[in-house]
C-alpha positions as CSV (number, residue, x, y, z in Angstrom):
1,M,10.6,-81.0,30.1
2,H,8.6,-77.8,30.2
3,C,4.9,-78.0,30.9
4,P,3.1,-77.1,27.6
5,F,0.3,-75.4,29.6
6,C,2.1,-73.2,32.2
7,R,5.7,-73.5,31.0
8,H,6.9,-74.7,34.4
9,P,10.5,-76.1,33.7
10,D,9.9,-79.4,35.4
11,S,7.5,-82.4,35.2
12,R,7.1,-85.8,36.8
13,V,6.9,-89.0,34.9
14,V,3.7,-90.8,35.7
15,D,3.9,-93.7,33.3
16,S,6.3,-95.0,30.6
17,R,5.6,-97.5,27.7
18,T,7.3,-98.5,24.6
19,T,5.4,-97.8,21.3
20,D,4.1,-100.6,19.2
21,D,7.1,-100.5,16.9
22,G,9.5,-100.6,19.8
23,N,11.5,-97.6,18.5
24,S,10.3,-95.0,20.9
25,I,9.0,-94.5,24.4
26,R,5.7,-92.8,25.3
27,R,5.8,-91.0,28.7
28,R,2.8,-89.7,30.5
29,R,3.9,-86.7,32.6
30,Q,2.4,-84.4,35.2
31,C,3.3,-80.8,36.0
32,P,3.9,-80.2,39.7
33,E,2.9,-76.5,39.2
34,C,-0.5,-76.7,37.5
35,G,-1.2,-80.4,38.0
36,R,-2.1,-81.0,34.3
37,R,-1.0,-84.1,32.5
38,F,0.6,-84.4,29.0
39,S,2.4,-87.0,26.9
40,T,5.8,-87.0,25.3
41,I,7.4,-89.5,22.9
42,E,11.1,-90.1,23.0
43,T,13.1,-91.5,20.1
44,A,16.8,-91.9,19.6
45,S,18.1,-89.3,17.2
46,L,19.8,-90.4,14.0
47,S,21.7,-87.7,12.0
48,V,23.0,-87.9,8.4
49,V,26.3,-86.2,7.5
50,K,26.0,-85.1,3.9
51,R,28.9,-84.9,1.5
52,N,29.2,-81.2,2.0
53,G,29.4,-81.6,5.8
54,V,25.8,-80.5,6.5
55,V,24.2,-82.5,9.2
56,E,20.4,-83.2,9.1
57,P,18.0,-85.7,10.7
58,F,17.6,-89.1,9.0
59,S,14.4,-89.2,6.8
60,R,12.8,-92.4,5.5
61,D,11.0,-90.1,3.0
62,K,14.3,-89.1,1.4
63,V,15.3,-92.8,1.1
64,V,12.0,-93.5,-0.6
65,A,12.3,-90.5,-2.9
66,G,15.8,-91.6,-4.0
67,V,14.8,-95.2,-4.6
68,R,11.6,-94.2,-6.2
69,K,13.5,-92.7,-9.1
70,A,15.3,-96.0,-9.7
71,C,12.0,-97.8,-9.6
72,Q,10.3,-95.6,-12.1
73,G,8.3,-97.7,-14.6
74,R,8.9,-100.8,-12.5
75,P,6.1,-102.8,-10.7
76,V,7.2,-101.6,-7.3
77,T,4.5,-100.5,-4.9
78,D,4.6,-97.7,-2.3
79,T,4.3,-100.4,0.4
80,D,7.5,-102.0,-1.0
81,L,9.3,-98.7,-0.8
82,A,8.1,-98.0,2.7
83,L,9.3,-101.5,3.8
84,L,12.7,-100.9,2.1
85,A,13.1,-97.6,3.9
86,Q,12.3,-99.2,7.2
87,R,14.9,-101.9,6.6
88,V,17.4,-99.3,5.6
89,E,16.8,-97.3,8.8
90,E,17.0,-100.5,11.0
91,S,20.2,-101.4,9.3
92,V,21.7,-97.9,9.8
93,R,20.5,-97.8,13.4
94,S,22.0,-101.2,14.2
95,S,25.5,-99.7,13.7
96,G,24.9,-97.9,17.0
97,A,26.2,-94.6,15.7
98,S,24.1,-91.4,16.2
99,Q,25.6,-89.9,13.0
100,V,26.0,-91.7,9.7
101,E,27.3,-90.6,6.3
102,T,25.2,-90.6,3.2
103,N,27.6,-93.2,1.8
104,D,26.6,-95.6,4.5
105,I,23.0,-95.1,3.7
106,G,23.6,-95.8,0.1
107,I,25.3,-99.1,1.0
108,A,22.4,-100.0,3.3
109,I,20.0,-99.4,0.3
110,L,21.7,-101.7,-2.1
111,A,20.9,-105.1,-0.5
112,P,17.2,-104.6,0.1
113,L,16.8,-103.0,-3.3
114,R,18.6,-105.9,-4.9
115,E,16.0,-108.3,-3.3
116,L,13.2,-106.0,-4.5
117,D,13.9,-105.5,-8.1
118,D,17.0,-106.2,-10.3
119,V,16.4,-103.4,-12.8
120,A,15.9,-100.8,-10.0
121,Y,19.0,-102.1,-8.3
122,L,21.1,-101.7,-11.4
123,R,19.7,-98.1,-11.9
124,F,20.5,-97.1,-8.4
125,A,23.9,-98.8,-8.3
126,S,24.8,-97.2,-11.6
127,V,24.4,-93.7,-10.1
128,Y,25.5,-94.5,-6.6
129,Q,28.6,-96.4,-7.7
130,A,29.3,-94.0,-10.6
131,F,29.3,-96.5,-13.4
132,A,31.6,-95.0,-16.1
133,D,30.9,-97.2,-19.1
134,L,29.2,-100.3,-20.4
135,E,31.8,-102.6,-18.8
136,D,30.6,-101.4,-15.4
137,F,27.1,-102.4,-16.3
138,A,28.2,-105.7,-17.7
139,A,30.2,-106.5,-14.6
140,A,27.2,-105.7,-12.4
141,I,24.9,-107.8,-14.6
142,D,27.4,-110.7,-14.4
143,A,27.5,-110.4,-10.6
144,L,23.7,-110.6,-10.6
145,R,23.7,-113.6,-12.8
146,H,26.4,-115.3,-10.7
147,D,24.6,-114.4,-7.5
148,G,21.6,-116.5,-8.5
149,V,19.2,-114.7,-6.2
150,T,15.9,-113.7,-7.8
151,S,14.4,-110.4,-6.7
152,K,10.7,-109.9,-6.0
153,Y,10.1,-108.2,-9.3
154,G,13.2,-109.4,-11.3
155,A,13.6,-112.0,-14.0
156,A,13.1,-115.6,-12.9
157,D,16.5,-116.6,-14.4
158,L,19.4,-114.4,-15.1
159,S,21.7,-117.1,-16.4
160,E,23.3,-116.5,-19.8
161,T,21.8,-119.6,-21.3
162,G,18.3,-118.8,-20.2
163,E,17.7,-122.3,-18.8
């Protein structure tokens, strides 16, 4: 680690602590050349391999932006979306891989979105799973009815009889 003050190519770690969220380490360092102290934060990198082969860093903001489109007009808050993005990142990181494909991120989005809002889930799934016709929608709706789990902002009862 180069000293940000004198650019000396080495530094000594004085103190290390995990951050409050536990996903990174804060290190207090001291330069042996100029004696000044500075802090660094270390996080494990997570890269996304896009369909065209381009590799870029994982971004919660991109998860939120993609899901926000599916949630348009629904009673889903920014806090809900931030928590969903956090859950997606935790799920993807739990695989232990340093690179994940966009397909894996889409799969990781489906479950928490299903718990959040039925309509947003159907919208996202219809694009992500490339629904071709009404039968695909009907099959997805039947699966939701059969599942019996009520999302945070979904209908209280999805059974066909309405009971």
